[in-house]
C-alpha positions as CSV (number, residue, x, y, z in Angstrom):
1,X,77.9,103.4,89.5
2,X,80.0,101.4,92.1
3,X,78.8,101.2,95.8
4,X,82.3,102.0,96.7
5,X,82.4,105.2,95.1
6,X,79.3,106.1,97.2
7,X,80.5,104.7,100.5
8,X,83.7,107.3,99.8
9,X,81.4,110.0,100.8
10,X,80.6,108.6,104.1
11,X,83.8,106.6,105.4
12,X,87.5,107.0,105.3
13,X,88.9,104.4,103.1
14,X,92.9,103.5,102.4
15,X,92.1,101.6,99.2
16,X,89.4,102.2,96.6
17,X,88.9,99.4,94.0
18,X,86.2,100.0,91.3
19,X,86.1,96.6,89.9
20,X,83.6,95.3,86.9
21,X,80.4,93.9,88.0
22,X,77.9,92.4,85.5
23,X,76.4,95.0,83.3
24,X,77.6,97.7,85.5
25,X,79.6,100.5,84.1
26,X,81.1,103.4,86.1
27,X,79.0,105.9,83.9
28,X,79.2,109.8,84.2
29,X,77.5,109.9,87.6
30,X,80.1,107.6,88.9
31,X,83.0,109.3,87.3
32,X,81.7,112.6,88.9
33,X,81.6,111.1,92.3
34,X,84.9,109.5,92.1
35,X,86.2,112.9,90.9
36,X,85.0,114.6,93.9
37,X,86.6,111.9,95.9
38,X,90.0,112.4,94.3
39,X,89.9,116.0,95.1
40,X,89.0,115.6,98.7
41,X,92.1,115.4,101.2
42,X,90.5,113.3,103.8
43,X,90.5,110.4,101.6
44,X,94.1,108.6,101.5
45,X,93.3,106.2,98.4
46,X,96.3,103.9,98.0
47,X,95.1,101.9,95.0
48,X,92.8,103.1,92.3
49,X,91.6,100.2,90.1
50,X,89.5,101.0,87.1
51,X,89.2,97.8,85.0
52,X,86.7,96.6,82.6
53,X,84.8,99.9,82.5
54,X,83.9,101.6,79.1
55,X,85.7,104.8,80.6
56,X,87.4,105.9,77.2
57,X,89.2,109.1,76.3
58,X,86.7,111.4,77.6
59,X,86.7,109.7,81.1
60,X,90.5,109.3,81.1
61,X,90.8,113.2,80.4
62,X,88.8,113.9,83.3
63,X,90.6,111.2,85.4
64,X,94.0,112.7,84.4
65,X,92.9,116.3,85.5
66,X,91.9,115.2,88.8
67,X,95.3,113.2,89.4
68,X,97.2,116.1,88.3
69,X,95.8,118.0,91.4
70,X,98.5,118.5,93.9
71,X,96.2,117.1,96.8
72,X,95.9,113.8,94.9
73,X,98.3,111.2,96.1
74,X,97.5,108.0,94.5
75,X,100.6,105.8,94.3
76,X,98.9,102.9,92.3
77,X,96.6,103.6,89.2
78,X,95.3,100.7,87.3
79,X,93.5,101.5,84.2
80,X,93.3,98.1,82.6
81,X,90.9,97.2,79.7
82,X,89.0,100.6,79.8
83,X,89.1,101.3,76.1
84,X,92.0,103.7,76.1
85,X,93.4,104.8,72.8
86,X,96.6,106.7,71.4
87,X,94.4,110.0,72.3
88,X,94.3,109.1,75.9
89,X,98.0,108.8,76.0
90,X,98.5,112.6,75.7
91,X,96.6,113.3,78.9
92,X,98.5,110.3,80.5
93,X,101.8,111.5,79.5
94,X,101.0,115.0,81.0
95,X,100.0,113.4,84.2
96,X,103.2,111.2,84.3
97,X,105.4,114.5,84.1
98,X,103.3,116.3,87.0
99,X,102.1,113.6,89.6
100,X,105.2,112.7,91.5
101,X,103.5,110.4,93.8
102,X,102.3,107.9,91.1
103,X,104.6,104.7,91.2
104,X,102.7,102.0,89.6
105,X,100.5,102.2,86.4
106,X,98.7,99.6,84.6
107,X,97.5,100.2,81.3
108,X,97.2,96.6,80.0
109,X,94.6,95.2,77.6
110,X,94.2,98.9,75.9
111,X,94.8,99.9,72.3
112,X,97.4,102.6,72.9
113,X,99.1,102.1,69.3
114,X,102.6,102.9,68.4
115,X,102.3,106.8,68.8
116,X,100.6,106.2,72.0
117,X,103.4,104.1,73.4
118,X,106.1,106.4,72.0
119,X,104.3,109.4,74.1
120,X,104.4,107.2,77.1
121,X,108.1,106.4,76.7
122,X,108.9,110.0,76.5
123,X,107.0,110.9,79.8
124,X,108.7,108.3,81.5
125,X,112.2,109.4,80.7
126,X,111.2,112.6,82.4
127,X,113.4,112.7,85.7
128,X,110.2,113.9,87.5
129,X,108.4,110.7,86.5
130,X,108.5,108.2,89.7
131,X,106.9,105.1,87.9
132,X,108.6,102.0,89.1
133,X,106.2,99.5,87.7
134,X,104.6,99.7,84.3
135,X,102.1,97.2,82.8
């Protein structure tokens, strides 16, 4: 689990970045703490970077549920190389339609597949979607 997530419970932080450290995955415990932080209104997280973690579809489902919380106002979400698949795009697409604060999304180096990309494109066409940058 990243020390940054643990520190979130003790300090106010404008930017959280959870980057890969050698042989260190976010894991269920880290994801739970991150989930708690995302629901906490005292944190003003500007950038959430989850990169090179084996988060997978289940982890993304939990993350998307947290991001759909009206109190969550993260504008920049980077989910680069976290083992996303076509299944993850269903949750992400729902989130894009509901989360009006999200303006930047990085999904590079994931295996979304044709069906997943099509789902995301449909969500991006929604007038409520505010994404300005997609990678």
